[in-house]
N, C-alpha and C positions, 0 to 999 in steps of 0.2 A: 162220631160220624166217620164213615169209611169212604174212600175215593176209589172209583174204578177207572183204570186207564186202559184205553183201547188202542192198540198199535196198528200200523198199516199192514204188518205182517199177518195179522189175524183176519183182516178184511179183504186183502188183495186176492183175487181169484187165481187159481193155479193155471199154469200154462200161458200167462199173460206177460208180454215183454221179454226180458232176457232169459227168463226161465222156461219159455215156451219150447216144446219139444221139436217143433218144425222150423224154428227161426233160422238155425244154421243152414238147413237145406235150402231155404228160400234165398239166402244170401249167396249161396254157391250156384245159383241158377238152376235149382231143382235136381241136383244129382252130380255125377262125375263126368257127364258128357263134355263139359267145357274143358276139364283136365285132359280128357282123351284127345281133344282137338289141339290143345296146346302142346301135347307131347308127341304129336304126329311128326314123323321124319320120313322123307322119301327113301325108297329102296333103290339098290343099284339098277334094277330093271327100269324103274321110272326115270332115273337119270339118263339112261341110254335111250329110252323111248323119246324123251324130250329132245335130246340132241339129234336123233334121227329124223324126228318130225321137222326140226329146224333145217336140217340139211336138205330134206325133201322139198321144202318151200324155196330154198335157194336154187336148187336144181331146176325147178319149174320156172323160176324167174329168168335164169340164164338161158334155158331152152327157148323161152319166148323171144328173148333178144336175139338168139341165134337164128331163129326163124325169120325175124325181121331183117337180119343181116343178109341172109341168103336171098330173100325176095328183093332187097334193095340193090343188090349188085347189078351194075349196068355199064353203059359206055362211059359214064362219068366217074367210075370207080378208079381211083388213082392210089395204088398201094404206097404206103410210107415206109421209109427205111427203119430198121430196128435201131432205136437209140442205144448207144454204147452202155449207158447206165443200166439198161434193162438186163444185160448179161450178168452184171454184178448182183443186182437185186434177185435175179433168178437163182443164182448159186447160193446166196444167203438164205433164201427160203428153203432150198433143198437141205442145207446144213441144219436148219432149225427143225426139220422133220426128224433128223437123226437125234438131235439133242433132246427133244421132248420124249422120244421113245426110250433113250437111255435114262432119262429122269424117271419115267414110269416104271421101268424095270428095277432101277435102284430102290425105289420106294417099296416095291413088292418084296425085295430081298432084305429090307430093313436097313439099308445104307442111307440114312437120312442126310448126312453131310453131302454125299455125292448127289442125292436127289435135289437138294437145295441149289447146288452149283449148276447142275445141268438145266434145271428149270429156269434159273436166273439167266443162263446163257440163251435159252430159247426165247425168253421175253426180250432180251437185248437184240437178238437176231431179227425178231419180228419188227422191232422199232427201226432197225437198219433197213429192212425191206421196204417199209413205208417211206423212209427217207429216200431210198433209191428210186422208188416210183415217182416221188416229187421231183427228183433230179432228172429223171427221164422226161417228164412233162416239160421241165424247164429247157431241156435240150431241144425239144420239138418247137417250143415257142420261139427260142432264139433262131431256129431255122425257118421261122415263118409259117409253121404248121399249127393251126389252132383248131378248136372244136368244130367250127363251121367251114374249115378249109375244103374238105371233101368228105364223102360218105365214110371212107375208111378211117380217117382221123376222128370222125365223130364217134364211130363205134369203138375205136381204141380208147378214147378218153372215157366213154361211158362204161365200158366193161372193166377196164383196169381201175377206174374210180370205185365202182361197186365192189370189186374184189378187195380193194384196199380198205373200204369201210367195214366189210365183214371181217377182214383180218384184224382190224383195230378192235372189234368186239372180242376177238380171241385174246388179244393182248391185255385188255381190261380184265378178263377172267383170269389170265395168268398172273396179273399183278396182285389180285386178291389172294390167290393161292400162295404166291411167293411171300407176300406180307405175313400171312398166317404161319407159314413154314419157318421163316427166320425168327419169328417171335415165339417159336415153340408152342404154338396154339393149334397144332394140327389135329384135326378130329377125323372121325370115320366119314363124315359127310364130305370133307375136303378130299379124302382119299378117293371117294367115288367121283368127285368133281375132276380129279386129275385124269381119270380114265375117259370121262366124257369130253374134256378139253383136248386130250390127245387125239381122240377120234375126229373132232372138229378140225384140229390143226392139220392132220393128214389129209382131210378132205380139201382144205384150202390149198394144199400143195398140189393135189390132183387137179383141182379146178384151174389152178394157174397154168399147168401143163396144157390143159385143154384150150385155154384162152390163147396161149402163146402159139399153139399149132393152128388154131382157127384164124388168128389175126395175121400171122406172118408166114404160114406154110401153105395152108389150103387155098388153092386157086390164086396164088400171088406170083 
């Protein structure tokens, strides 16, 4: 008597399970489209476009506040004196505009050590500027000048506060770049981010000059 043994290999249809020809493509989402999306990286033009769009929105916001300031001026407008701390914070911000430009140029020339030092100095100066703004507010409070004291003080607190918040955003961006640079994890994307951050930082400097002239020179 003979015994016939039938295995699963003989009865299992082709293309079923792990051996199927289309199984891998279904797992990958039907092609390489997902890989293309994962490998997408922004170009320098898109970095610059993003930062300019952000700057445009900030300009529109401050123009709206400026219009409100011009309309609000009247008999009850009582100009406040410039807090002494404001002169210090202004000079610090001007110095930071030079340091970030020196950092950017050092990076383009391949002088990474200088780049790290200048960029770190810019971040430190930015923090000192914010501290100087808080000190200027404290000086006004000690002098009895508050947000609701008069229209001029209200616009001063509002405009300088908004400027400080936007500068704080630039400090956060600088912190991320400095952290990557000192850990020698600097990539092409971070190089593009330095250019975008430098543009934003210079804009913050120009905006501060505008606010200073508007609040303390124009019609005061």
